[in-house]
N, C-alpha and C positions, 0 to 999 in steps of 0.2 A: 359748702359754706365757713364761712371761719365767723371764728366767736368774736365778740361785741366787749367790750368794757370801756361801758360810761362811768367818769368819774361824774356828783354832781356836788354843787356844792351853793352855799345861798351866797350873795353879797356879805359886803364885812362892812361896821356895823357905819350906820349915816345918822348924819347929818337931824338936831330935828324937823326939817320944812322937806330931808330925804334926796335934795338936788346934786349931792356930794356925799363922797366916804369922809368920817372924824377923820384925826391924827389916828386916830386907834386901827379905824380899818382900812385903813392908808398899810400900815404893820400890820393888819392880818392880812391883806391880800398879797403880799411879801412874802409872807411867812408859808400864804398854802402856794408860791408859788416854787417857794424852796424846796417845798414838799416832792414836788412833785414833776423837779428836775430829773427825776432818770425814769420818767414814764417816756415810752414810743409815743405822747399826743401828736395826730395826725392835725388834728384841728380844736380850737375852745369857740366853743359856741357861747353868744349869752346874751340875754336881755336889754331892749331897748334904750328904756330906764338910763342916769344918769349912776348908779348906786352899786349898775351890774355892769355898765361899761366899764366902768371907771375902775372896776376892780379885777373883771377880765381885762385893761389893758396892765395896769399891771404884775397881773400875774404871768402874762406874757410876757414881761421884760426877765422875768426870769428865768424861761425856757429857751430864751432864740428866737428862730426860725420857725414858728406857731405859728398858722394861716386863724387870726380872731372873724370871728362871721356869728354877725347881728341877725340874730332870729325873733319875731314874733312871738312866736312855740314858746321860747323861752322868755318868756314877759310873766308880769304879775298881776295874775287876777284868776278869781276861785274857775280851777278844773271841771267839780260836780256839786247840785246842791239837793240836797235826799229829797225826796218827800218825807213828810210825818211817820207814815207807815215802815217806812224800812228801815226806823231807827229804834231801839228798845224805849221802849215804854217808860223804867226808869228817868231816863233824860231827855227824850223828844222831845220835849216844851223847851228843854234852855239851846239846845242843838241845832231844834231850828229859828229862834228867837235870834242867836245869835252874827243868823245870815241871810235878817230878815233887812237890809239896808241892799243886797245884790235885786238888782232890777233885771227883768227879766229880754232883755239885751245883753247885759249884762252876762247874763245865766248861760244865754245862745251862744255869744261870744265863747267866754271860758268853757265853754263845755266842747266846739270847734278847735278852739286853740289847744285842748287838752286830748284830741284826737293826732292830732299838726303832730304835736311834742312827741309821743307813743311812736307815730311814723318814721320821724326823723329820727329819736333817738336811741328806740331800745330794737332787740332783736338782735340774730346772726345777721352779717353782714355777708350780702350774695358772691362779691366780685373780691379778689385779693390771694397773696396766696401767706398772707398772715393774718394774726390777732388784729382788731380796729381798738386802739387807746381812743374816747374823745372826754372832753370835760365843755360841759354844762356847767356856764357860773350865770344863777336862777335866783330864787326868790323861794319861798320857806313853802308853799303854794305848791310848784312845781315839783319840789324834789316831793316832800308826801306823797303827791298822785300817781310818783312810777318809785316810789317805794310800794307802794298799797299793789300798783299795780303788779309789779313783779313777786308780790306775794298770792295775787289770786284773792286778797280780800275783796269782802264787797267793796260797793264802789264809794259811801257815807265812809270810808274807813281811810278817809286821808286827814277827816279833822282828828288829831290828838295826839297828832306827828307832827315834833317840833323840830326846826336845826337850827343851830350855833351861826350865828357870824362868822362865814368862811369855816366850820365845819367840811370836813367827808365824810359824803359819801361814793359808793366802789358800789354796782353791779353789773354781773357777768352775767351776757346771753348767747347759749350754742344753739347748737343743732338737735344736741340725742338727749337733755333733758331740763329743766322746769328752771328761768333765771334765780340766782341766786347773791342776796345781798351778801356782800362779802363785806363791808364796813358799812357805817351806820354812823351819822354825826359823828364823825371823829376829830377832835381836839389834841388832837396829844404832839402837835404843831406849832401849838398856837400858851407858849407863857400865860403862868395861872389869872395876869390881871386882864388877860384876852379873853378868855373865857365867858363862856353863856353869854355874850352880848346877842343881844335878839330874844331869848329867853325872858318871858315873867320870871319874876323875880321866888312863885312858888314853889315853880318846875325847875327850878338852877339844883340842882344834885349834886353836895359837895362830895369832891375828890380829891 
């Protein structure tokens, strides 16, 4: 088996209707691509929505001959809706209320897509003679879900993990050790005025 290095990035900043990237979002995507220029990526997976697809295309333009692959599993969905009894009593009501809008149909589809994402994007690879490096351009919820899974945290704990637009997370999967989160929500490739978009203001740390 060979190691897998999974690079995760939330899409760039989108317009209010989320149909395309803003000028800042396009610049974020380009800078993310430049950050990854030296990485031997074999594929750039992306969700089907315009903001993810456009981000992936702009990243890909910086990388050269790397295949872009659309995947429903990299899309925008709620990966897991916890039951009240799973949650710490002190804030169970608040967290349940936050996801009250998720319908039963969306809940089932999100759970299936989350399982598919784990199957498709995580774990060491069985074929090849070198480590595999892949990028997934996706949305905040899936990045949180995969980080939670890598840390073997309770399923509900994806809630509360936030990602900035075009921020980079890297997870290593090896056959002989647990998954390692090597980089988390890194924005060092972005100038100060392009950092922290996608975070609610109270969660933006000064840097």
